[in-house]
C-alpha positions in Angstrom: 0.2 0.2 0.1 1.2 3.5 -1.3 1.8 6.2 1.7 -0.5 9.0 1.4 1.7 12.2 0.4 2.0 13.7 4.1 2.3 17.5 2.4 0.3 19.6 0.2 1.4 22.8 -1.6 -1.6 25.0 -2.0 -2.6 27.7 -4.7 -0.3 29.8 -1.8 2.5 28.2 -2.5 2.5 27.1 1.3 3.1 23.4 2.2 0.9 22.3 4.2 0.1 18.8 6.3 -2.0 17.0 3.9 -4.9 17.4 5.9 -5.7 21.4 5.9 -7.8 22.3 3.5 -9.1 23.1 1.1 -12.0 24.6 2.9 -10.7 28.3 3.7 -11.8 27.9 7.5 -9.6 24.6 7.9 -6.9 26.3 6.4 -7.1 29.3 8.5 -7.7 26.5 11.0 -4.1 24.6 10.5 -2.0 27.7 9.9 -3.1 30.0 13.1 -4.6 27.5 15.4 -4.4 23.9 15.6 -1.1 23.0 18.0 -0.9 26.6 19.3 0.1 26.1 23.0 -3.2 26.9 24.8 -3.0 28.1 28.6 -7.1 29.3 28.8 -9.3 27.4 31.2 -12.2 27.9 28.4 -10.5 27.5 25.7 -8.8 24.2 27.1 -12.6 23.1 28.2 -14.3 23.6 24.6 -11.2 22.0 22.7 -11.9 18.7 24.9 -15.8 18.5 24.7 -15.6 18.9 20.5 -12.9 16.3 20.4 -15.6 14.2 22.7 -18.1 15.7 19.6 -15.8 14.6 16.8 -15.9 10.6 17.9 -17.0 8.9 14.9 -16.9 11.9 12.9 -15.0 14.2 10.5 -13.3 17.0 12.3 -14.3 19.2 9.8 -18.0 18.4 10.5 -17.2 19.6 13.9 -14.9 22.9 12.8 -18.0 23.9 10.3 -20.3 23.9 13.4 -18.3 25.3 16.2 -19.6 28.8 16.4 -23.0 27.0 16.8 -21.7 24.8 19.6 -20.3 27.9 21.1 -24.1 29.4 20.6 -25.5 26.3 22.2 -22.8 26.0 25.1 -22.7 29.3 26.4 -19.2 29.8 25.1 -18.2 26.9 26.9 -18.2 28.9 30.1 -17.7 26.4 32.3 -19.7 27.9 35.3 -22.5 28.5 32.4 -22.5 25.4 31.2 -22.3 22.9 34.5 -26.0 24.8 35.1 -27.4 23.4 32.5 -30.5 21.9 33.1 -32.1 18.8 31.8 -34.9 21.3 29.6 -31.8 22.8 28.5 -30.3 18.9 27.3 -33.6 18.6 25.6 -33.3 21.9 23.7 -30.0 21.2 22.3 -30.9 17.2 21.5 -33.6 19.1 19.2 -30.7 21.5 17.7 -30.2 20.8 14.4 -27.4 23.2 14.1 -24.7 21.1 16.7 -24.3 17.2 16.9 -27.6 15.5 17.9 -26.2 12.9 20.2 -27.9 12.8 23.3 -25.0 11.1 25.0 -22.2 13.7 23.8 -24.6 16.6 25.0 -25.1 15.3 28.5 -21.3 14.5 28.4 -20.5 18.2 28.5 -22.4 19.2 31.1 -21.4 16.7 32.9 -17.9 16.8 32.5 -18.1 20.9 33.2 -18.9 19.8 36.7 -16.4 17.6 36.8 -14.0 20.6 35.6 -15.3 23.0 38.5 -13.7 20.1 40.7 -10.8 19.5 39.1 -9.9 23.3 39.2 -10.6 23.5 42.7 -8.0 20.9 43.1 -5.3 21.9 40.9 -5.9 25.5 40.6 -6.8 25.6 37.0 -7.2 23.1 33.9 -4.3 24.5 32.6 -2.3 23.4 35.0 -3.1 19.8 35.2 -3.4 19.2 31.6 0.6 20.9 30.9 1.3 18.4 33.6 1.4 16.0 31.5 3.3 17.0 28.8 6.0 15.1 27.6 9.7 16.1 28.4 11.4 14.5 24.9 8.9 14.7 21.4 10.1 13.1 18.0 8.9 14.8 14.7 7.4 13.2 11.9 7.5 13.0 8.2 4.9 10.5 7.8 1.0 10.2 8.3 1.7 6.6 9.3 4.4 8.0 12.1 1.6 10.0 13.7 0.8 8.2 16.8 -3.8 7.7 17.3 -3.0 7.6 21.0 0.3 7.5 23.1 0.9 6.3 26.6 0.3 9.8 28.0 -2.8 10.2 26.5 -3.8 6.8 27.8 -3.0 7.7 31.1 -5.2 11.4 30.6 -8.0 9.4 30.2 -7.6 6.7 32.7 -7.6 10.0 35.1 -10.1 11.7 33.7 -12.4 8.8 33.8 -11.2 7.9 37.0 -13.0 12.0 38.0 -15.8 10.9 36.4 -15.0 12.5 33.1 -17.2 10.9 30.0 -16.1 10.7 26.2 -12.0 11.4 26.6 -11.1 8.2 25.5 -7.3 7.9 24.9 -7.5 8.6 21.0 -9.6 11.5 21.9 -6.7 12.7 24.5 -4.3 12.3 22.3 -6.2 15.3 19.9 -6.8 17.3 22.5 -2.9 16.9 23.4 -2.2 17.8 19.7 -5.2 20.7 19.3 -3.9 22.5 22.5 -0.1 22.6 21.3 1.3 19.9 24.3 2.8 18.5 21.3 3.9 19.6 17.7 2.6 17.3 14.9 2.8 19.6 12.0 4.7 17.1 9.8 8.4 18.0 9.1 7.9 20.3 5.7 4.7 22.0 6.9 5.4 25.5 7.1 3.7 25.6 10.5 6.3 23.3 12.2 8.7 26.2 13.1 6.2 28.8 13.7 4.5 26.5 16.4 8.2 25.2 18.1 8.7 28.7 18.5 5.5 29.3 20.1 6.0 26.3 22.6 9.3 27.6 23.0 8.3 31.1 24.2 4.9 29.9 25.9 5.0 30.0 29.6 3.7 26.6 30.9 1.1 27.2 34.4 
C-alpha cells in the first residue's frame, strides 16, 4: 500500500500537512490555531469537549459547526455549562445546528461539573493538563508515523475517567493534546512546524 503524500502545496505556494483544506476555514484552523499552546481554561474545556463530539466523525464536521456549539454551550463558560438543566439538554437534542447526540450533550454538562472540581483541586485546567506534557518529543515526516494515542494520552484518559469525565478516551485525549499544543504534530516540511516550535518554546507553562 502506497503511503499517502504527507504534505500538500496550496495555491499560495505554502506547504502544509495533507489534511489542511481545501476549505478556507480549515486552512485557517491549520495555519493559525492547531498546535498553538493554549492556557485559557475556557478554550481548553471547549477543545476537549469538541474532540469528544468529533468521535466517529470528521473534524471538519465539528469545525464547521463550532460557532453553533459555542452558542449552544454558552461559549463553553464552564460554570454556565455546569448549570445547564434537563430542559437545556432536550433543547440541544433538537438543535440541528450542532451534533444531536444526547450522550455527548449530557457529557459536556457532566464534564463541566467535573472540570469545576478539578479546578478547585489543581488551580486550573491548564495546570492539570500541562503537567502531562512529554519531556522528549519526536517529530514526524509521514502520516503513518503519527500515533492515534500514546501512553500519556492513555494516562490522561484514565485519570479523567476516574474523576468522572466521559467521552475522553485515549484517542480523544491525544487529539486534544495535538490541538492544545502539548505536542507539535505538524509534519516536518509543513511551514507551520517551525512556527509552532517557536511558540511552544516561548510559551510560559502554568
